[in-house]
N, C-alpha and C positions, 0 to 999 in steps of 0.2 A: 048672093054668091059667096061673100065673105062668111057669113054665118055658116053656110054649108061647108066651107073649108074648115072653119073652126071645129065644127061637129065631128066631121071626118078625123081631124087631128086628135080630139079627145077619145074617140072610139079606138084609134090605133094604139094610143097610149094604154088604155084599158086593156086591149089585147095583149100588149107586150107584158103588162103587170101580170096578167092571168097566166101566160105561158111561163113566167119566171117564178111563179109563186109557190110551186109545189115541188117536192123531192121525188125520188124514184118511186115512192109508194104512196104518193099524195100527202105526204108530210109537209106542212109549211116550211119554206127555206127561210133561215136567218142569216142575214148578210152582216158581216163585221168588215167595214171598210178601213183597212190600215194603209192605204196608199200615200196619203198626205193628210196634213191637218187643214188643207184647203178645201176639203170635201164637206165640211160642216154645213148644215143647213140652219137658217134662222129659226128659232123657237118661237112660241106663243107671245112672249114678253118683247122679243126683238121685233117680231112682225107688228105688233101693237105700236111700238114706239115708231116704227118707220111711218105707219099709217096716220099717226097723230102729231107727226113732227111739224113744228111751226118752221116755215121756210120762207126764203126771199133769193134774190138773184145773187149767188155766191160770186160770180165773175165781177160784180160790183161791190163785193164786200158786204153785202146786205142780208146774208142768210144768217139768222140768230142762232140756229142749231150748229152749223159749221163753226161760228165764232165761239160758242160754248165748248165744243169739242177741242178747238185750237188752244183756247185758253187753259182748260184743265190739263191738256196734254202738255203744254209748256211747264206748268207747276210740277207735274208728275216727272218729267224729264229734266227739270232744272235748267232750262234754257229760256232765252228771252222771249222767243215767239216759235210758232210752229205754223205749217202751212198744209191743208188738206189737198191730197191729189188722188187720182184713181188708183194707182198701182205703186207697189214698192220698186218696180223696176223704174218707173218714172221718177220716184223719189231719189234713187240712186243717180240716175242720169242727170237729173236737175242739180244735185249736189256736186257732182264731178264737173259739170259745166261752170258752175258758180265759182269753184276753187281754181280751176284750170282754164284761164281765158285766153292764154296764148296757144295758138295751135301748134301741136308738136311736144306739149308739155308732158311730162312723164307721170305715170300713176303706177305705184307699186302695190301689188295685191297677191293673194295666194292664187296658185294655179288651178286649185279646185274650188275656189270661190264662186258663189253664185253669180257675182257681177261679172266675173270673166268668162264662165262656162254657159251660164243659162240666159244672158240678156243681149244675145245676138251681137256682141261686140259693139254695142250702141255707143259706147264712149269714143270708139275710133270711127265708126261710119256717120255719126251725127255730130258729136264734140270735136273731132280732130285730135284727140288724146291719145298719146302711145302708151299703152298699158303693157308693163312688163311683169310677168308672173314669176313669183318665187316658190320653191317647194313647200308644201304645207307639212309641218310637223304633225305626228299623230294626234296631238290635242287641239289641231286647228290653228295653232300659232305659226309664226314665222320665225326663222333663225335670226337673232337679234344681230349678231355679227354680219351676216349676209345683208340683212336689210341695211345696216350702216354703210356697208361698203357700196351698196347701190344708190343710196341717198348722196353720198359724198362723190361719187364718180363724176357726175356732171357739173359740180361746183367749178366754176372757172374753166371749164374745158370747152373748146370750139367744136368738139366732135360729138360728144354725147348729148343726149337729151336731158334737159333740166328737170329734176324730180320736184313736183309741186304738191303731191298728194300721196297719202298712204291710206288704203282703204282696208279696214278689218271687218270680219263678220262674226256676229255674236248673237245666238249660238251658231256654231259652224256646221252648216247641213251637211256637207260631204263626209264630215268625220263622225257623224252620227249624232248631231246635236250637242257636240261638246261646248263647254263654257269656258270662255277666255278669262283667265284669273286676273284680278284686279291688278296686282303687281306687275303683271305684263303689260296690262293697258297703260300703267303708269311710265314703265320704261320706254314703251313705244313713243309716248307723247313727249317725254323728256329727249329723246333721240330726235324727234320731229322739230320740237322747239329750237333745239341747238343748231339746226341746219336750216331753219326758216321754212320748214314744210308743214303742211296742215294734215290733219287725221280726220277721215270720215268713217263713221261706223255704220256698216249695213245692219241695222238692228231688226230685221224683219221679225226675228223670235226674240228681240230684246228682253220681252217681258218673262219669257221662259228662263233666260239667265238670271234675271233679277230674282225670280222665285227659287231658283236653284241655289243662288249664293246667299239667299236670306238677307238681301240689302235692297234699298229703294233703287229704282232704275237711275235716278239722278246720280247715284254713286258710281255707276258705270259710265254715264254719258260725260261726266265732269272730265274725263280724260280725252275727250274728242272735240273737234272744232265744229262738227254737224253730226246729224244722226237721222236715220230713217226708221220707220215703225210701220209694220203691216198689221192691219185690222182684220184681213181675211184668212189668216192663218189660225193660231191658237185662240185667237180672241174672237172667232166664229162670226165676224160680220161678212156679208156677202161681198162687199166691194170696199175699197179704200186704203190709204196709207198716209203717212205725213212725213214731212222734212222738219227738222228742228234745228235751230242755230241762233246766233245773234241777230239783232234787228236788221242791220244792213244786209246780211246774208239773206234772210227771208224775203226782203223787199226784191232783191236780185232774183230769188227762186220764183216769186210771183210772176215777174216778167217772163222768165223761162217757161213756167207752166203754161202761160198763155200761148207762147210761141209752139209748144210741143202738142197743143191741143188739149190740154188738161183743164182749161177753164170750164167750170160747170156752173149750171144755173141753179135750179132748186135743189141743191146737193144735201140739204137738211135731212132729206128721207134717207140718205146714205150715212151722214153724220151720227143720226140717231141711233142707227144699229151699231156703230162703233162705240157709242157712249154706253150703250147697255153691255158691249163686251168688255169694256174697261171696268165696269161696276163690280163684277165678281171675278175679276181676272185672277187674283191670288188663289182663291179657292178652287177654281176650274183648272188651273195649270197645275197646282199641287196634285189635284186627283189624277190629272193626265200622267204626271211624273210617277206617281205611285203605281199606277196601272201598267205602265211601260216596265217599271222595275220588277213588279210582280211577274209579268210575262217573261222577263229575261231570266229570272230565277226559276221559274217553272220549266222553261225550255232547257235551262243547264241540268235541271233535276231529271230530265229525260235521258241524259247521258247517251245521246244519239251520235254515232259516227259520222252522221250526214251533216247534222247542223251544230254549231258551237257559237257561244256568245262570250264576249269580254265584259264581265259584269262591271269592271271597274271604268268602263267606257260609257256606261249607260247613266247619263247625268241629268237628262231632261225627258222628253217625250219621245225619243227615238230609240229604237233597238237596231243595231247592225248585226244581222245573222250570217255568219260565214257557211257556205254550202259547199261540201265536198262529196264527189261521187255522182253528181249529175248537174246538169246546167240549173242555175238559178230560175230560168225561165220554165223549166219543166216542173220545179217545185212549186212555184206560182201557179201553174196550170192545175196542178193536182189539188191544191189548197182551195181553188176556186170551185172545181167541179164537185158535183153531189152524185153518189152512187146508191144503188139500191142496197149494196152491201153495208155501207155506212149507216143508212137508216135502219137496217135490220139489227146491226150490232149496238148502235148507240140510241136508237129510238129518236134521233134528231136529224135534221138536214141542214149543214152550215156551210156556207161559202165564206172564205177569208179572201179578200182582195189585197193584192200587194203588187208593187212594181219590183222587178229585178233591178238591182243597183249595179255600180261598175264592178268588174272583176268577178269575184266567186261569191258575191253576198247579196242579201235581200235586206231592204230596209223596212221596218215596221213603224208607223207614226201614230200616236195616240192623240186623240182630240176630244172635244166635249161631247161628241156623239157616241163615243165608245165608253160604255160603262164597265164597272168591275165585272158584271155577269158577262158581258161581251168578251172581256179579256179570258175569262175562264173558258167560254165556248171557243175562242180561238186557240187556247192551249190544248183543248181536248181534240180539236180538228187536227191540230199540228201533230199531236200524238198519234192519231189514227192514221194519217198520211205516213209518218215516219215508221210506223209498225208495218204498214203495206210495203214501203220501200225496202225496209229491212228483210222482209220475207222474199222480195224480188231478187235482193242481192245474194241472199244464201241459197236461193231455190235453183 
């Protein structure tokens, strides 16, 4: 029975691939997926490393591949220790819980930060921490004067919550992958230290920031008390993240990981993928950044009244495209669709997959599965769609 169900599932998948593999005139469809850098798939080297990984029970601290990853990551980040966890959301939650052990503690962070918007308010519903969002500046930073006012407001006050933690995000996703300047990190750390407050860095895309700044990641992390790093985004691993910090901090993080259900067994098969992602990280992320920049420049050269890009804001692997004249959802639909007219004019059938972003924008994200050729195909597709939309607007 089980074999029969498996055969049926394979047949179903094959049928779906067949239906989706051709354009309007039988031309094979080429898909350029720019929705996120989380959509990468393990390549042959990563799959081989996973298959051959030496493993043990990581919940007992006995998985040698996990230990290798944690030790290499600690050296890379310039911290005492790191801890391998399933997701960056868990890494951030564990960090907040380690720093804010009194219920009702206050956490200051940006109102558009990933931790505040996209992690289900876990710091409140699980950790009992009161998060207070501050307006994000265009660069992904927080206003230092307002940050100081909020940090000091609760000092000695019987009414206000006591701030124990500031959370920063680098790169800043909602701002389009902007990189926090080193001097800004230094100023936040000095402010925090003067008030007895700690700083956690949501470094899901920390390696993108390091590559963009041309500095070792430890140069960024040295201004923080703890850090998270995600392996399933630009580094291309299917699963995994880590928490980094001092020895006693990681000992507490280990206990919280267990409480949150993150204690894994033969996790070396996952850590092996992360090690492969780290091995070529600088080369891959630099290429991602270059492709994103090339796309932004190409879109600007199209000089369309419908789409515009701020080139100065393209610092890493993301491009925020402002859309005017139609809903971003409609633009995404047209970029994903393939028509017989497109095949007749271009000789190609290309689907560009995107998510509409907040407001009037679309965010495109480059990753290791998107080549320079894919970038050019996406630009041509964009030009074709904009030409059609221009004709519709003037017709």
